[in-house]
KETOR-281776 format. One record per residue (C-alpha): x, y, z. Coordinates in nm, 4 decimals, always signed. Layout:
REM KETOR-281776
SITE        x        y        z
SITE        X        Y        Z
...
//
This chain:
REM KETOR-281776
SITE        x        y        z
SITE  +0.0000  +0.0000  +0.0000
SITE  +0.1126  +0.3611  -0.0486
SITE  +0.2544  +0.4637  +0.2842
SITE  +0.5317  +0.7243  +0.2536
SITE  +0.7710  +0.9009  +0.0267
SITE  +1.2300  +1.2555  +0.1055
SITE  +1.4459  +1.1024  -0.1591
SITE  +1.7728  +1.2500  -0.2830
SITE  +1.7229  +1.1077  -0.6300
SITE  +1.4652  +1.2335  -0.8758
SITE  +1.1273  +1.1007  -0.9705
SITE  +1.0184  +1.0532  -1.3340
SITE  +0.9650  +0.7945  -1.6055
SITE  +0.7378  +0.7447  -1.9028
SITE  +0.3835  +0.6444  -1.8382
SITE  +0.2751  +0.2908  -1.9062
SITE  +0.0539  +0.1997  -2.1951
SITE  -0.3113  +0.1544  -2.1085
SITE  -0.3557  -0.1309  -1.8658
SITE  -0.5775  -0.4217  -1.9520
SITE  -0.8881  -0.4194  -1.7372
SITE  -1.0349  -0.7558  -1.6502
SITE  -1.4108  -0.7886  -1.6731
SITE  -1.6232  -0.8431  -1.3669
SITE  -1.8652  -1.1286  -1.3188
SITE  -2.1821  -0.9263  -1.3598
SITE  -2.3306  -0.6706  -1.5935
SITE  -2.2030  -0.3760  -1.3955
SITE  -1.8608  -0.2884  -1.2573
SITE  -1.5249  -0.2343  -1.4210
SITE  -1.6523  -0.3642  -1.7533
SITE  -2.0241  -0.3289  -1.7263
SITE  -2.3165  -0.3398  -1.9588
SITE  -2.3420  +0.0338  -2.0073
SITE  -2.4742  +0.3112  -1.7879
SITE  -2.6833  +0.1578  -1.5078
SITE  -3.0423  +0.2701  -1.4719
SITE  -3.2087  +0.3761  -1.1507
SITE  -2.9018  +0.5337  -0.9938
SITE  -2.9459  +0.7796  -0.7080
SITE  -2.6903  +1.0621  -0.7372
SITE  -2.7847  +1.1937  -0.3922
SITE  -2.7208  +0.8658  -0.2081
SITE  -2.4225  +0.8549  +0.0310
SITE  -2.2222  +0.5322  +0.0049
SITE  -2.0269  +0.3676  +0.2854
SITE  -1.6806  +0.2271  +0.2205
SITE  -1.4177  +0.0241  +0.4032
SITE  -1.1500  +0.2449  +0.5588
SITE  -0.8871  +0.2570  +0.8299
SITE  -0.7765  +0.5287  +1.0716
SITE  -0.5339  +0.7655  +0.8925
SITE  -0.1879  +0.7829  +1.0440
SITE  -0.1498  +1.1602  +1.0047
SITE  -0.3618  +1.4761  +0.9818
SITE  -0.5164  +1.4963  +0.6347
SITE  -0.2557  +1.7076  +0.4555
SITE  -0.1517  +1.6070  +0.1033
SITE  +0.2158  +1.6539  +0.1875
SITE  +0.1956  +1.4407  +0.5014
SITE  -0.0507  +1.1684  +0.4044
SITE  +0.1214  +0.8713  +0.2462
SITE  -0.0660  +0.5595  +0.3560
SITE  -0.3805  +0.4099  +0.2163
SITE  -0.6163  +0.4973  +0.5009
SITE  -0.5495  +0.8681  +0.4666
SITE  -0.4961  +0.8753  +0.0907
SITE  -0.8432  +0.7382  +0.0231
SITE  -0.9760  +1.0564  +0.1832
SITE  -0.7195  +1.3136  +0.0671
SITE  -0.7566  +1.2147  -0.2976
SITE  -1.1299  +1.2880  -0.2795
SITE  -1.0988  +1.6171  -0.0904
SITE  -0.8409  +1.7739  -0.3230
SITE  -0.7733  +1.8211  -0.6932
SITE  -0.4331  +1.8814  -0.8515
SITE  -0.3032  +2.0004  -1.1839
SITE  -0.3683  +1.6568  -1.3285
SITE  -0.5668  +1.3420  -1.2507
SITE  -0.5346  +0.9829  -1.3758
SITE  -0.7999  +0.7895  -1.5596
SITE  -0.8769  +0.4250  -1.4763
SITE  -0.5909  +0.3076  -1.6983
SITE  -0.3323  +0.5426  -1.5484
SITE  -0.3391  +0.7990  -1.8280
SITE  -0.2910  +1.1569  -1.7003
SITE  -0.5568  +1.4134  -1.7858
SITE  -0.5475  +1.7837  -1.7059
SITE  -0.7559  +1.8892  -1.4062
SITE  -0.6645  +2.2380  -1.2747
SITE  -0.3960  +2.2720  -1.5420
SITE  -0.4914  +2.4610  -1.8565
SITE  -0.1589  +2.3610  -2.0082
SITE  +0.1796  +2.2172  -1.9070
SITE  +0.4529  +2.3078  -2.1549
SITE  +0.8274  +2.2794  -2.1962
SITE  +1.0760  +2.3350  -2.4775
SITE  +1.3757  +2.1662  -2.3149
SITE  +1.2308  +1.9300  -2.0506
SITE  +1.4028  +2.1355  -1.7807
SITE  +1.2077  +2.4616  -1.7784
SITE  +0.8324  +2.4137  -1.7506
SITE  +0.5457  +2.6612  -1.7790
SITE  +0.2174  +2.5696  -1.6114
SITE  -0.1024  +2.7634  -1.6759
SITE  -0.3907  +2.7184  -1.4353
SITE  -0.7552  +2.7234  -1.5330
SITE  -0.9090  +3.0519  -1.4204
SITE  -1.1766  +3.0693  -1.1535
SITE  -1.0720  +2.7665  -0.9460
SITE  -1.1547  +2.7944  -0.5739
SITE  -1.1405  +2.5975  -0.2531
SITE  -1.4717  +2.5181  -0.0873
SITE  -1.4179  +2.8141  +0.1512
SITE  -1.4169  +3.0504  -0.1464
SITE  -1.0401  +3.1179  -0.1527
SITE  -0.9037  +3.1466  -0.5068
SITE  -0.6509  +2.8939  -0.6350
SITE  -0.3731  +3.0758  -0.8178
SITE  -0.0174  +3.0117  -0.9295
SITE  +0.0954  +3.1468  -0.5920
SITE  -0.1187  +2.8795  -0.4226
SITE  +0.0773  +2.6031  -0.5919
SITE  +0.4177  +2.7601  -0.5281
SITE  +0.3424  +2.8133  -0.1597
SITE  +0.1935  +2.4653  -0.1195
SITE  +0.4889  +2.2927  -0.2864
SITE  +0.7428  +2.4893  -0.0842
SITE  +0.5532  +2.3994  +0.2316
SITE  +0.5563  +2.0282  +0.1446
SITE  +0.9254  +2.0272  +0.0522
SITE  +1.0606  +2.2189  +0.3533
SITE  +1.2049  +1.9667  +0.5961
SITE  +1.1062  +2.1568  +0.9096
SITE  +0.7400  +2.1123  +0.8145
SITE  +0.7820  +1.7346  +0.8468
SITE  +0.5807  +1.6472  +0.5357
SITE  +0.6417  +1.2870  +0.4301
SITE  +0.5929  +1.3517  +0.0587
SITE  +0.8708  +1.6094  +0.0282
SITE  +1.0781  +1.3844  -0.1982
SITE  +0.8341  +1.4357  -0.4838
SITE  +0.9839  +1.7841  -0.5260
SITE  +1.3439  +1.6644  -0.5379
SITE  +1.3723  +1.7306  -0.9135
SITE  +1.3058  +2.1027  -0.8668
SITE  +1.6016  +2.3379  -0.8491
SITE  +1.6600  +2.4455  -0.4908
SITE  +1.5117  +2.1344  -0.3311
SITE  +1.8526  +2.0461  -0.1896
SITE  +1.8420  +2.3722  +0.0106
SITE  +1.5045  +2.3015  +0.1695
SITE  +1.4798  +1.9209  +0.1583
SITE  +1.4344  +1.6873  +0.4478
SITE  +1.6994  +1.6140  +0.7058
SITE  +1.7613  +1.2406  +0.7056
SITE  +1.9667  +1.0028  +0.9124
SITE  +2.0631  +0.7029  +0.7006
SITE  +2.1715  +0.3641  +0.8327
SITE  +2.3972  +0.1595  +0.6050
SITE  +2.3986  -0.2235  +0.6085
SITE  +2.7097  -0.2204  +0.8291
SITE  +2.5235  -0.0172  +1.0913
SITE  +2.6967  +0.3179  +1.0310
SITE  +2.4787  +0.6292  +1.0142
SITE  +2.5074  +0.9539  +0.8222
SITE  +2.2925  +1.2668  +0.8303
SITE  +2.2091  +1.5175  +0.5591
SITE  +2.2514  +1.8896  +0.6407
SITE  +1.9773  +2.1130  +0.7740
SITE  +1.7879  +2.3321  +0.5244
SITE  +1.9567  +2.6556  +0.4197
SITE  +1.6515  +2.8125  +0.2495
SITE  +1.2763  +2.8318  +0.3008
SITE  +1.1714  +2.8135  -0.0643
SITE  +1.2876  +2.6359  -0.3805
SITE  +1.4645  +2.8653  -0.6264
SITE  +1.3181  +2.6728  -0.9216
SITE  +0.9622  +2.7889  -0.8545
SITE  +0.8460  +3.1260  -0.9856
SITE  +0.5069  +3.2993  -1.0099
SITE  +0.4690  +3.4733  -1.3442
SITE  +0.1117  +3.5921  -1.2924
SITE  -0.2027  +3.4720  -1.1147
SITE  -0.2562  +3.1917  -1.3626
SITE  +0.1027  +3.1039  -1.4559
SITE  +0.3953  +2.9510  -1.2719
SITE  +0.7298  +2.8328  -1.4001
SITE  +0.9301  +2.5371  -1.2752
SITE  +1.3024  +2.4856  -1.3321
SITE  +1.4371  +2.1376  -1.2721
SITE  +1.7918  +2.0509  -1.1739
SITE  +1.8321  +1.8757  -1.5092
SITE  +1.6070  +1.7852  -1.8042
SITE  +1.3409  +1.5229  -1.7280
SITE  +1.1109  +1.4795  -2.0225
SITE  +0.8339  +1.3101  -1.8259
SITE  +0.8432  +1.5136  -1.5058
SITE  +0.4856  +1.6321  -1.5551
SITE  +0.3461  +1.2783  -1.5263
SITE  +0.3629  +1.2830  -1.1490
SITE  +0.1608  +1.6039  -1.1135
SITE  -0.1540  +1.4024  -1.0505
SITE  -0.0146  +1.2599  -0.7271
SITE  -0.1483  +1.4026  -0.4013
SITE  +0.1822  +1.5618  -0.2933
SITE  +0.1245  +1.8241  -0.5639
SITE  -0.2247  +1.9241  -0.4521
SITE  -0.2818  +2.2917  -0.3655
SITE  -0.3498  +2.4050  -0.0086
SITE  -0.5490  +2.7048  +0.1158
SITE  -0.3628  +2.9662  +0.3214
SITE  -0.5055  +2.8428  +0.6518
SITE  -0.3298  +2.5082  +0.6051
SITE  +0.0092  +2.6792  +0.5923
SITE  -0.0452  +2.8791  +0.9097
SITE  -0.1919  +2.6017  +1.1264
SITE  -0.1397  +2.2665  +0.9496
SITE  -0.2221  +2.0488  +1.2497
SITE  -0.5631  +2.2093  +1.3036
SITE  -0.6303  +2.2161  +0.9303
SITE  -0.5485  +1.8476  +0.8969
SITE  -0.8292  +1.7545  +1.1349
SITE  -1.0922  +1.9289  +0.9215
SITE  -0.9358  +2.0043  +0.5830
SITE  -1.0779  +2.2399  +0.3223
SITE  -1.0114  +2.1248  -0.0313
SITE  -1.1192  +2.1656  -0.3917
SITE  -1.1945  +1.8086  -0.4977
SITE  -1.5146  +1.6229  -0.5805
SITE  -1.5993  +1.5962  -0.2087
SITE  -1.5780  +1.8060  +0.1078
SITE  -1.5822  +1.7201  +0.4769
SITE  -1.9437  +1.6817  +0.5857
SITE  -1.9100  +1.9217  +0.8764
SITE  -1.6841  +2.0222  +1.1626
SITE  -1.5988  +1.6980  +1.3416
SITE  -1.6675  +1.4797  +1.0384
SITE  -1.3584  +1.2806  +1.1320
SITE  -1.4496  +1.0684  +1.4335
SITE  -1.1174  +0.9128  +1.5220
SITE  -1.1005  +0.5336  +1.5057
SITE  -1.4589  +0.5272  +1.3756
SITE  -1.5233  +0.7102  +1.0493
SITE  -1.4768  +1.0056  +0.8149
SITE  -1.7798  +1.1482  +0.6356
SITE  -1.7546  +1.3293  +0.3015
SITE  -2.0288  +1.4983  +0.1004
SITE  -2.0447  +1.5909  -0.2660
SITE  -1.8855  +1.9246  -0.3549
SITE  -2.1532  +2.0976  -0.5648
SITE  -1.9055  +2.3471  -0.7091
SITE  -1.6616  +2.0882  -0.8438
SITE  -1.6235  +2.0911  -1.2238
SITE  -1.3185  +1.8715  -1.2861
SITE  -1.2777  +1.5282  -1.4492
SITE  -1.3818  +1.3334  -1.1359
SITE  -1.7382  +1.4543  -1.0862
SITE  -1.9130  +1.2641  -0.8062
SITE  -2.1860  +1.0215  -0.9183
SITE  -2.3159  +0.9850  -0.5624
SITE  -2.4037  +1.2157  -0.2741
SITE  -2.1019  +1.1392  -0.0581
SITE  -1.8713  +0.8767  +0.0877
SITE  -1.8522  +0.7720  +0.4511
SITE  -1.5410  +0.5692  +0.5322
SITE  -1.6099  +0.3276  +0.8167
SITE  -1.2946  +0.2186  +0.9966
SITE  -1.2279  -0.1482  +1.0635
SITE  -0.9376  -0.3223  +1.2334
SITE  -1.0385  -0.6600  +1.0892
SITE  -1.1860  -0.7243  +0.7421
SITE  -1.4044  -1.0064  +0.8772
SITE  -1.6724  -0.7848  +1.0363
SITE  -1.6586  -0.5581  +0.7313
SITE  -1.7371  -0.8532  +0.5061
SITE  -2.0337  -0.9449  +0.7255
SITE  -2.1539  -0.5838  +0.7011
SITE  -2.1229  -0.5988  +0.3219
SITE  -2.3358  -0.9115  +0.3076
SITE  -2.5988  -0.7420  +0.5249
SITE  -2.5870  -0.4227  +0.3130
SITE  -2.4558  -0.2285  +0.6130
SITE  -2.1388  -0.1444  +0.4175
SITE  -2.1481  -0.0636  +0.0486
SITE  -1.8032  -0.1318  -0.0995
SITE  -1.4649  -0.2747  -0.0051
SITE  -1.1347  -0.3734  -0.1626
SITE  -1.0145  -0.5426  +0.1585
SITE  -1.1459  -0.8960  +0.2031
SITE  -1.0738  -1.1544  +0.4727
SITE  -0.8611  -1.4444  +0.3538
SITE  -1.1390  -1.6995  +0.3958
SITE  -1.3651  -1.4960  +0.1642
SITE  -1.1252  -1.5063  -0.1298
SITE  -1.2674  -1.8458  -0.2246
SITE  -1.6310  -1.7415  -0.1929
SITE  -1.6609  -1.3711  -0.2771
SITE  -1.7752  -1.4351  -0.6334
SITE  -2.0651  -1.6515  -0.5184
SITE  -2.1341  -1.4361  -0.2113
SITE  -2.1606  -1.1264  -0.4307
SITE  -2.2921  -1.2520  -0.7618
SITE  -2.2965  -0.9722  -1.0208
SITE  -2.1488  -0.7473  -0.7508
SITE  -1.7754  -0.8120  -0.7759
SITE  -1.4803  -0.7308  -0.9957
SITE  -1.1109  -0.8189  -1.0148
SITE  -0.8136  -0.7143  -1.2237
SITE  -0.4341  -0.7056  -1.2083
SITE  -0.3220  -0.3785  -1.0531
SITE  +0.0004  -0.2034  -0.9578
SITE  +0.0220  -0.3332  -0.6016
SITE  +0.2841  -0.5651  -0.4559
SITE  +0.3665  -0.7156  -0.1168
SITE  +0.6956  -0.7943  +0.0567
SITE  +0.8578  -0.8732  +0.3910
SITE  +1.1066  -0.6090  +0.5060
SITE  +1.4150  -0.7209  +0.7034
SITE  +1.5399  -0.4254  +0.9121
SITE  +1.9174  -0.3645  +0.8876
SITE  +1.9408  -0.2848  +1.2587
SITE  +1.8595  -0.6461  +1.3474
SITE  +2.1958  -0.8031  +1.4405
SITE  +2.0909  -1.1468  +1.3106
SITE  +2.0740  -1.0089  +0.9568
SITE  +2.3901  -0.7978  +0.9438
SITE  +2.7160  -0.8762  +0.7647
SITE  +2.7800  -1.1794  +0.5439
SITE  +2.5941  -1.4108  +0.7814
SITE  +2.2956  -1.1798  +0.7625
SITE  +2.3033  -1.1780  +0.3825
SITE  +2.2992  -1.5589  +0.3762
SITE  +2.0101  -1.5654  +0.6230
SITE  +1.8077  -1.3233  +0.4115
SITE  +1.8571  -1.5500  +0.1105
SITE  +1.7658  -1.8515  +0.3221
SITE  +1.4397  -1.6932  +0.4350
SITE  +1.3468  -1.6067  +0.0778
SITE  +1.3961  -1.9659  -0.0383
SITE  +1.1913  -2.0869  +0.2611
SITE  +0.8759  -1.9018  +0.1470
SITE  +0.6517  -2.1068  -0.0795
SITE  +0.4960  -1.8213  -0.2774
SITE  +0.3163  -2.0492  -0.5226
SITE  +0.1417  -2.2429  -0.2472
SITE  +0.0402  -1.9371  -0.0443
SITE  -0.1018  -1.7491  -0.3447
SITE  -0.3001  -2.0592  -0.4372
SITE  -0.4185  -2.1769  -0.0940
SITE  -0.4454  -1.8564  +0.1107
SITE  -0.5285  -1.6100  -0.1663
SITE  -0.7171  -1.8421  -0.4004
SITE  -0.5393  -1.7017  -0.7047
SITE  -0.6021  -1.3348  -0.6240
SITE  -0.2242  -1.2920  -0.5974
SITE  +0.0566  -1.3833  -0.8391
SITE  +0.4046  -1.4848  -0.7104
SITE  +0.6566  -1.2018  -0.7447
SITE  +0.9528  -1.2174  -0.9787
SITE  +1.0949  -0.8730  -0.8914
SITE  +1.0317  -0.5574  -0.6839
SITE  +0.7743  -0.3673  -0.8985
SITE  +0.4615  -0.4855  -1.0847
SITE  +0.3871  -0.6704  -1.4112
SITE  +0.1340  -0.4067  -1.5207
SITE  +0.4088  -0.1427  -1.5526
SITE  +0.5935  -0.0561  -1.8696
SITE  +0.9444  -0.2032  -1.8545
SITE  +0.8615  -0.4943  -1.6226
SITE  +1.0913  -0.7944  -1.6586
SITE  +1.0595  -1.1396  -1.5036
SITE  +1.4213  -1.2334  -1.5804
SITE  +1.6303  -0.9940  -1.3732
SITE  +1.9615  -1.1585  -1.2712
SITE  +1.9464  -1.2707  -0.9109
SITE  +1.5697  -1.3231  -0.8959
SITE  +1.6156  -1.6985  -0.8573
SITE  +1.6377  -1.6212  -0.4847
SITE  +1.2571  -1.5933  -0.4952
SITE  +1.2135  -1.9617  -0.5828
SITE  +1.0974  -2.1947  -0.3087
SITE  +1.3723  -2.4427  -0.2250
SITE  +1.3652  -2.5805  +0.1291
SITE  +1.6910  -2.7725  +0.0919
SITE  +1.8785  -2.4667  -0.0338
SITE  +1.7246  -2.2567  +0.2432
SITE  +1.8614  -2.4991  +0.5028
SITE  +2.2092  -2.5011  +0.3476
SITE  +2.2265  -2.1208  +0.3395
SITE  +2.1125  -2.1016  +0.7009
SITE  +2.3841  -2.3503  +0.7987
SITE  +2.6476  -2.1438  +0.6147
SITE  +2.5331  -1.8379  +0.8079
SITE  +2.5542  -2.0302  +1.1361
SITE  +2.9145  -2.1192  +1.0607
SITE  +3.0002  -1.7505  +1.0275
SITE  +2.7948  -1.6113  +1.3142
SITE  +2.5476  -1.8106  +1.5276
SITE  +2.1881  -1.6927  +1.5189
SITE  +2.0655  -1.5354  +1.8433
SITE  +1.7752  -1.7655  +1.9211
SITE  +1.6922  -1.6271  +2.2648
SITE  +1.3749  -1.4856  +2.1109
SITE  +1.1568  -1.6214  +1.8278
SITE  +1.1926  -1.4655  +1.4833
SITE  +0.9091  -1.2126  +1.4830
SITE  +0.6819  -1.1280  +1.1896
SITE  +0.4930  -0.8018  +1.2527
SITE  +0.1808  -0.7150  +1.0559
SITE  -0.1518  -0.5279  +1.0769
SITE  -0.4897  -0.6941  +1.0981
SITE  -0.6890  -0.4097  +0.9378
SITE  -0.5315  -0.4927  +0.6020
SITE  -0.6270  -0.8595  +0.5979
SITE  -0.2648  -0.9716  +0.6363
SITE  -0.2578  -1.2020  +0.9363
SITE  -0.3507  -1.5247  +0.7535
SITE  -0.0737  -1.5050  +0.4979
SITE  +0.1819  -1.3872  +0.7541
SITE  +0.0878  -1.6869  +0.9679
SITE  +0.1460  -1.9117  +0.6664
SITE  +0.4866  -1.7588  +0.5920
SITE  +0.5968  -1.7789  +0.9554
SITE  +0.4872  -2.1419  +0.9864
SITE  +0.6709  -2.2316  +0.6663
SITE  +0.9920  -2.0697  +0.7884
SITE  +0.9599  -2.2516  +1.1195
SITE  +0.9058  -2.5879  +0.9499
SITE  +1.1748  -2.5545  +0.6851
SITE  +1.4490  -2.3920  +0.8951
SITE  +1.3741  -2.5358  +1.2373
SITE  +1.3683  -2.1993  +1.4153
SITE  +1.1013  -2.0554  +1.6429
SITE  +0.8745  -1.7867  +1.4959
SITE  +0.5961  -1.5650  +1.6235
SITE  +0.3436  -1.3311  +1.4621
SITE  +0.2972  -0.9878  +1.6162
SITE  -0.0425  -0.8709  +1.4869
SITE  -0.1217  -0.5014  +1.5392
SITE  -0.4806  -0.3773  +1.5028
SITE  -0.4044  -0.0734  +1.2858
SITE  -0.1791  -0.0063  +0.9877
SITE  -0.0861  +0.3263  +1.1492
SITE  +0.0503  +0.1353  +1.4503
SITE  +0.2743  -0.0688  +1.2217
SITE  +0.4055  +0.2414  +1.0479
SITE  +0.4811  +0.4054  +1.3818
SITE  +0.6809  +0.0998  +1.4874
SITE  +0.8796  +0.1103  +1.1648
SITE  +0.9425  +0.4835  +1.1870
SITE  +1.0776  +0.4470  +1.5407
SITE  +1.3174  +0.1721  +1.4256
SITE  +1.1609  -0.0646  +1.6776
SITE  +1.0720  -0.3710  +1.4720
SITE  +1.1520  -0.6913  +1.6613
SITE  +1.1957  -0.8801  +1.3327
SITE  +1.0494  -0.8866  +0.9827
SITE  +0.7434  -0.6852  +0.8837
SITE  +0.4829  -0.7030  +0.6109
SITE  +0.4730  -0.4163  +0.3647
SITE  +0.2973  -0.3392  +0.0399
SITE  +0.3296  -0.0718  -0.2247
SITE  +0.0453  +0.0768  -0.4249
SITE  +0.1530  +0.2828  -0.7251
SITE  +0.1249  +0.6615  -0.7162
SITE  +0.1826  +0.6957  -1.0895
SITE  +0.2621  +0.4196  -1.3407
SITE  +0.6401  +0.3719  -1.3388
SITE  +0.9103  +0.1324  -1.2280
SITE  +1.0820  +0.4198  -1.0508
SITE  +0.7805  +0.4851  -0.8312
SITE  +0.8196  +0.1345  -0.6885
SITE  +1.2002  +0.1461  -0.6612
SITE  +1.3271  +0.4943  -0.5822
SITE  +1.0631  +0.5882  -0.3315
SITE  +1.1008  +0.2691  -0.1297
SITE  +1.4675  +0.1743  -0.1472
SITE  +1.6860  +0.4721  -0.2445
SITE  +1.9034  +0.6400  +0.0166
SITE  +1.7063  +0.8907  +0.2230
SITE  +1.3671  +0.8111  +0.0697
SITE  +1.0911  +0.8646  +0.3222
SITE  +0.9234  +0.5361  +0.2288
SITE  +1.2585  +0.3748  +0.3051
SITE  +1.1554  +0.3534  +0.6680
SITE  +1.4359  +0.1170  +0.7656
SITE  +1.6967  +0.3552  +0.6122
SITE  +1.8696  +0.1186  +0.3722
SITE  +2.1504  +0.2683  +0.1657
SITE  +2.3097  +0.1211  -0.1482
SITE  +2.5185  +0.3758  -0.3472
SITE  +2.5314  +0.1569  -0.6590
SITE  +2.1528  +0.1267  -0.6569
SITE  +2.1149  +0.5051  -0.6183
SITE  +2.3548  +0.5675  -0.9066
SITE  +2.1724  +0.3365  -1.1456
SITE  +1.8405  +0.5004  -1.0619
SITE  +1.9953  +0.8407  -1.1234
SITE  +2.1241  +0.7280  -1.4631
SITE  +1.7772  +0.6051  -1.5526
SITE  +1.6195  +0.9342  -1.4547
SITE  +1.8552  +1.1272  -1.6805
SITE  +1.7439  +0.9343  -1.9852
SITE  +1.4745  +1.0773  -2.2115
SITE  +1.4239  +0.7342  -2.3727
SITE  +1.1765  +0.5275  -2.1665
SITE  +1.3286  +0.1968  -2.2766
SITE  +1.6779  +0.3039  -2.1701
SITE  +1.5443  +0.4368  -1.8414
SITE  +1.3642  +0.1118  -1.7660
SITE  +1.6777  -0.0867  -1.8478
SITE  +1.8685  +0.1128  -1.5855
SITE  +1.5916  +0.0693  -1.3308
SITE  +1.5928  -0.3063  -1.3836
SITE  +1.9713  -0.3083  -1.3559
SITE  +1.9259  -0.1350  -1.0200
SITE  +1.7018  -0.4224  -0.9165
SITE  +2.0016  -0.6536  -0.9479
SITE  +2.1495  -0.4656  -0.6526
SITE  +1.8305  -0.5239  -0.4539
SITE  +1.8445  -0.8957  -0.5266
SITE  +2.2045  -0.9031  -0.4093
SITE  +2.1274  -0.7136  -0.0861
SITE  +1.7665  -0.8274  -0.0217
SITE  +1.6418  -0.5433  +0.2012
SITE  +1.3048  -0.7147  +0.1628
SITE  +1.1645  -1.0368  +0.0272
SITE  +0.9273  -0.9716  -0.2672
SITE  +0.6236  -1.1955  -0.2278
SITE  +0.3433  -1.1397  -0.4807
SITE  +0.1410  -0.9008  -0.6952
SITE  -0.2268  -0.8200  -0.6473
SITE  -0.5131  -0.9245  -0.8696
SITE  -0.7426  -0.6841  -0.6890
SITE  -1.0907  -0.8087  -0.5947
SITE  -1.3630  -0.5576  -0.5089
SITE  -1.7143  -0.6336  -0.3855
SITE  -2.0196  -0.4157  -0.3269
SITE  -2.3586  -0.4302  -0.1608
SITE  -2.7090  -0.4308  -0.3073
SITE  -2.7078  -0.0540  -0.2525
SITE  -2.4552  -0.0104  -0.5349
SITE  -2.5260  -0.0363  -0.9071
SITE  -2.1748  -0.0013  -1.0488
SITE  -1.8162  +0.0385  -0.9327
SITE  -1.4661  +0.0317  -1.0724
SITE  -1.1044  +0.0421  -0.9615
SITE  -0.8182  +0.2406  -1.1049
SITE  -0.4899  +0.1168  -1.2515
SITE  -0.3380  +0.0934  -0.9025
SITE  -0.6297  -0.0829  -0.7374
SITE  -0.7818  +0.2217  -0.5691
SITE  -1.1606  +0.2264  -0.5906
SITE  -1.2797  +0.5213  -0.7953
SITE  -1.5228  +0.6246  -0.5232
SITE  -1.6494  +0.9272  -0.7122
SITE  -1.7689  +0.6965  -0.9883
SITE  -1.9584  +0.4543  -0.7635
SITE  -2.3251  +0.4668  -0.8576
SITE  -2.5777  +0.3973  -0.5837
SITE  -2.9411  +0.2865  -0.5922
//
């Protein structure tokens, strides 16, 4: 799932070709039988959600619970259609002659729901706010291509595999020199170097505009945000912590994501089981999070009310570098051993009932440039005998500290416990070591544990694409200093290869460099890639039609209710 982003390397790559959308089982859904009749555009739908980790600021929100809300409350320069193609939203035009100097013209008359005008100055101030390290906005790395980011960018302490730490300097400026306001409707952006496809990421939430009140009191604003998207907060106090967030249709919205319903209320669950029961009883209207035991029955449980397609979402197990058992050469051998001890084929078949596909690398098959033959990816093949031999080699170098079981930490609100249990049991059986599963009730709790560098062992993680690119899955998770790199891994060769890919204006050459960088990841194994999502979605009898986007996010604004 999308959960965070302050990288030192830059973000850009060509957009993927249109993704193939799999048909649903009924006559409505992702590939339906035309416009449904009898829809009620005033009806409020209820949707599965989880407590956001942070106040609802676009620059701070980087996990799925909060992003579901932020992406409906705000509108940026661009949006993405269901296949990942960018379309202009607030942007009248985005132009460049050299791929380094960009001119952005904003559609006139845009306003926030409080009546404040959205101008070129709004975007410049909002982006500077998000990038400035002292504002502690997790998505600051998305501005790293802009000239002057290095002067304002986030302060980061990085831990190398050998345990040494380094820190980047404190900011020396408050604003990025590459941003300029030309007039109320025009801003210019100068990048550090040419990046032909830089504009593709402008649909991501980090680039959303903020009203002035958000910049003066961000914490208060984040509890009851004022946006410009297809929805608005229902009222003061619409966010009832650990229970729900209620949104209503924004009647003044005129962008490409016009709401087809009267609002969305996100009901928070810490376990997908009760949510599934609520769906069956029509007490919840739509969900993309299903309990493991429902993956075999959801099509029959929700006949004509389900859909599934391959999306840009993957899952992995992160191995923190501060764990002494996984440091040095012995640690490298143990990481390889664990990877060979995971039977991905069996788990995707038995636990997920085919709604997952075993991973062959660190990104997603639906992305342009994906390769299933990256050197080193044989470490993902299940081989119990090889796993045992590698573990024995590690023992000969440095004995494993077995005073405590090997811990697997996960969150129950994401439907992860069943597969984590299966992985842990497999490791225990194949390697003869004790394991335990530490199941936390909320995804936010898991992120807090990772951010505090307090993981007792391995942890589940998942990545949901922000925009369709290999780099989005690689640079923002594993490059030195990246804010989604919560365990602070650092591989200079990996960083360099990503940088070389970003400099290329040829998508094929860029993807080749990104895949070459993956060879470093397979050598170091900061995480064990597990599988890719074939995203199932189900809905109640209160819903006529629904669809998901290229990255598996439900297009809530397009959900049609009875």
